[in-house]
N, C-alpha and C positions, 0 to 999 in steps of 0.2 A: 786792130792791127798792133802787133808788137814789133818794135824795131830793136835789133841787137846791134850795139855799137862796140867798137874796140874799147877796152877799159880805159885807155889813155885819153880817148875822146870823151867818153861818158864822165870821167872824173872832172872835166873842165866845164860841163854843162849842167845847168839846173833844168828841171823839167819844163818850166814855163819858157825858158830861153830856147830850148829845143823846139817846142811847139811854135813859137814865134818865127824862128828861122825857117822851119818847115813851111809854115803858112806864107811867109814872104816869098819863098822859092816857088811855091805853087802859083801864087798870084803873078809874080814877075815872069813866070814861064807861060802865062796865059792858060793855065789849066783850070783855074777856078775864078769866080767873080770876087770882087772886093768883099762883099757881104759874107761869102763862104769862107774866105781867107781870114777875115776878122773873127768869125765864129771858131775856126780851127785854132786861132791864136788865143782865144778867150778874151778878146778885146771888143769894144764898141767900134763901129765904123770910123768915127772921128779919131779915136785912139790909134786905130790901125793906119789911117791916113797920116797922122803925125809921125808914126814910126817909119812909114815909107819915105816921108820927107827927110827925116833924120838920116836915113840910109841913102838918100838921093836916088830913090827908085821912082821913075815916072809913073803916074797914074794912067792906066789903060783907058783912054777916052778918045774915041774916034768920031768920025763924021756921023755915023749912025746914032751914036749916043747923043750928040749935039742935036740932031734932028728930032730925036725922041723927046729930049728936054724942051725944045722949042715948042713942039706940038703939045706937050703937057702944060706948058705955061699958057699957051693960047686957050686951051680948054678951060683952065682955071680962070682965065680972064674973061671967058664967055665969048670968045671970037669964033 
């Protein structure tokens, strides 16, 4: 995909900043998972999480995610 920006906008952005902003937008809009957003941004998941925190963007973690994590922990514990 190629994205064409107005010159005045493009002049203010570095490529890695544009990728990060795009990835954050996709994630915060619920369009991609955190792992996919981190990949788009070219960051590890912990680095992406830190960036979300810096921007004060909440992590998408709902009841289903909690239930899956609890089940995984139980399986690891042998219960």
